[in-house]
DOSEGU-857261 format. One line per 10 residues: number of its first residue (from 1); for each residue x, y, z of N, C-alpha, C. Coordinates in steps of 0.001 Angstrom, whole numbers, plus 500000, padded with zeros to 6 digits. Layout:
<recs>
NUM) X Y Z X Y Z X Y Z ~ ...
</recs>
This chain:
<recs>
1) 811452 763909 486782 810768 762625 487514 811564 761662 487818 ~ 811518 761256 488954 812370 760048 489166 811126 758721 489780 ~ 811136 757330 489361 810500 756640 489750 811021 755869 491172 ~ 809824 755812 492146 810311 755061 493365 809483 753856 493591 ~ 809325 753189 494375 808494 752152 494722 808820 751925 496387 ~ 807192 751619 496873 806901 751395 498075 806592 749746 498436 ~ 807230 748994 499230 807226 747765 499171 806008 747317 499992 ~ 805631 748142 500889 804326 747603 501924 803067 747571 500865 ~ 802923 748202 500028 801790 748334 498924 802075 746932 497914 ~ 803204 746870 497660 803650 745811 496777 803180 744524 497349
11) 802971 744450 498773 802823 742793 499607 801399 742702 499371 ~ 800668 743735 498921 799135 743558 498791 799050 742434 497356 ~ 799854 742410 496618 799788 741350 495640 800888 740130 495643 ~ 801627 740146 496895 802375 739082 497072 803457 738990 495929 ~ 803987 739973 495586 804995 740019 494443 806409 739455 494924 ~ 807232 738842 494485 808250 738354 494491 809362 739611 494754 ~ 810456 739650 495169 811381 740651 495176 811749 740713 493783 ~ 812141 739621 492699 812589 739724 491324 811170 740366 490621 ~ 809937 739768 490878 808882 740513 490401 808748 741975 490753 ~ 808942 742272 491596 808894 743958 491697 810150 744571 490932
21) 811363 743405 490856 812128 744309 489970 811913 744619 488540 ~ 811088 743362 488129 810826 743382 486729 809974 744447 486288 ~ 808860 744533 487251 807671 745740 487335 808384 747263 487449 ~ 809203 747167 488388 809888 748473 488359 810602 749394 487127 ~ 811530 748130 486389 811998 748025 485037 811234 748612 484070 ~ 809855 747589 483921 809071 747716 483057 808272 749376 483105 ~ 808085 749640 484092 807530 750935 484271 808648 752304 483734 ~ 809846 751881 483699 811108 752683 483157 811338 752486 481966 ~ 810162 751486 481101 810328 751571 479729 811322 750518 479492 ~ 811904 749774 480027 813106 748569 479740 812314 747682 478863
31) 812739 747024 477870 812379 745834 476863 812853 744868 477718 ~ 812147 743693 477649 812347 742104 478091 814053 742047 478132 ~ 814526 742208 476797 815727 742226 476893 816946 742935 477778 ~ 816347 744106 477767 817330 745008 478621 816840 744658 480032 ~ 815790 744044 480598 815547 743704 481990 816463 742595 482132 ~ 816245 741722 481020 817314 740508 481321 818818 740577 481293 ~ 819122 741880 480485 820715 741844 480666 821155 742678 482232 ~ 820421 743795 482374 819969 744088 483718 820227 743174 484885 ~ 819476 742456 485047 819197 741109 485923 819962 740303 486001 ~ 820861 740147 484743 821712 738851 484430 821025 737602 484779
41) 819717 737391 483830 818592 736271 483742 818395 736229 482221 ~ 817648 735149 482044 817419 734855 480593 816038 735605 480240 ~ 815938 735862 478978 814657 736727 478454 813244 735708 478791 ~ 813476 734396 478657 812499 733623 478908 812292 733568 480200 ~ 812943 733902 481223 812802 734214 482647 812050 735711 483085 ~ 812424 736452 482306 811669 737860 482499 810434 737570 481881 ~ 810214 736848 480806 808764 736482 480401 808022 735632 481283 ~ 808574 735036 482015 807776 734104 483179 807690 734790 484386 ~ 808496 735886 484720 808332 736761 485682 806946 737887 485575 ~ 807063 738342 484491 805813 738988 483752 804766 738369 484066
51) 804859 737097 483098 803395 736445 483547 802561 736231 484669 ~ 803788 735835 485648 803086 735939 487373 802900 737010 487620 ~ 803448 738098 487446 802934 739303 487917 801448 739800 487545 ~ 801354 739231 486375 800053 739671 485543 799088 738885 486068 ~ 799350 737550 486568 798416 737000 487128 797950 737314 488591 ~ 799368 737782 489141 798692 737913 490550 798103 739678 490766 ~ 798287 740416 489769 797702 741952 489639 796437 741758 488654 ~ 796022 740630 488395 794916 740607 487595 794733 741359 486260 ~ 795894 741943 485708 795914 742414 484201 796493 741630 483181 ~ 796389 742198 481846 796831 741395 480792 798120 741986 480267
61) 798496 743318 480621 799591 743847 479993 800553 744490 480439 ~ 801789 744631 479882 802673 745434 480997 801990 747123 481482 ~ 801268 747377 480533 800919 748786 480440 799420 748627 481878 ~ 799006 747435 481707 798043 747707 482941 798746 747108 484441 ~ 799607 746708 484439 800456 746142 485436 801150 747581 486000 ~ 801758 748448 484820 802212 749692 485436 800919 750706 485939 ~ 800139 750434 485515 799140 751533 485802 798349 751208 487099 ~ 798221 749694 487345 797902 749220 488763 798943 749460 489569 ~ 800151 749396 489702 800939 749721 490500 800734 751115 490976 ~ 800713 752148 489967 800629 753344 490171 799372 753703 491106
71) 798106 753219 490490 796708 753442 491277 796996 752729 492675 ~ 797606 751922 493158 797798 751160 494477 798927 751637 495273 ~ 799786 752767 494512 800551 753111 495393 802185 752364 495732 ~ 802644 751461 495104 803699 751155 495035 804672 751287 494025 ~ 804232 751986 493168 805276 753057 492108 804792 754454 492248 ~ 805842 755332 492349 805395 756641 492210 806641 757628 492019 ~ 806242 758728 491475 807175 759689 491132 807696 760504 492191 ~ 808821 760786 492503 809802 761558 493587 810522 762570 492769 ~ 810843 763315 493261 811791 764690 492923 813446 764277 493490 ~ 813547 762962 493954 815274 762876 494299 815668 761852 493671
81) 816796 761179 494052 817620 760026 493252 816662 758795 493111 ~ 816973 757929 492137 816113 756522 492082 816623 755676 493214 ~ 815358 755084 493855 815680 754080 495337 814852 753175 494719 ~ 815494 751806 494453 814929 750660 494750 814826 749911 495713 ~ 813713 749662 496046 813471 748774 497615 812809 747364 497256 ~ 813410 746718 497887 813111 745079 497884 811509 744881 497846 ~ 810894 743965 497182 809812 743334 497557 809824 742006 498218 ~ 808827 741770 499245 809044 740527 499753 807490 740076 499806 ~ 807549 738651 499869 806274 738005 499848 805883 738110 501476
</recs>
């Protein structure tokens, strides 16, 4: 199974592009450190993005954010190559 994103659904929460990237990587079970390394940002910045998206999505955990993303259709599984689609405000 391959994880994909749908940016039009993500706009419901007004996630920034970077928050969308962090959420996508959280869904793929990346650690905060791994997200920071992949995106070439600090671990504290990843924590800040997580905090912001938790507030926007009205959740308290990464599991809650990922669950809500699936429920609202902006993360889904597909049977093709992994695509990352940008999120815009």
